[in-house]
Phi, psi and omega in degrees: 000316182299328182293339185270349181266125178231172175243125173266121186255141174252121181247151175282144185292325187274328181258333179090353182284147178293131178254327179196168174209170179223130172271131182201171174290147181306328178298332180266351188299327177301321181297319175289323176302309180300318178301311176301320182287327182294336181254018166104008175259158159278147182219159169194166186260134178219157174274167182296329169298315177298316183302316178301313179299316181297323180295316182296314176300320175298319180296322177294319183287329179296308182306317179299316180302313179299319177297316180291323176295321179294319179296321183292323179292340180286000000 
């Protein structure tokens, strides 16, 4: 059963950062993917392992941006 549960993520087109997500069965993922795209987001279906990796990458990018902004302010 757990192998069947996925996450559909909606990402901003400009930043690529996740704005929202929906947990669902793999069979229903296409419905949510189409919905997110219809309201202006990029979207894709990922496993929770992939979601964790994406989230860690986003955190690192945000931290890097904050450091650069801080250095520019000095």
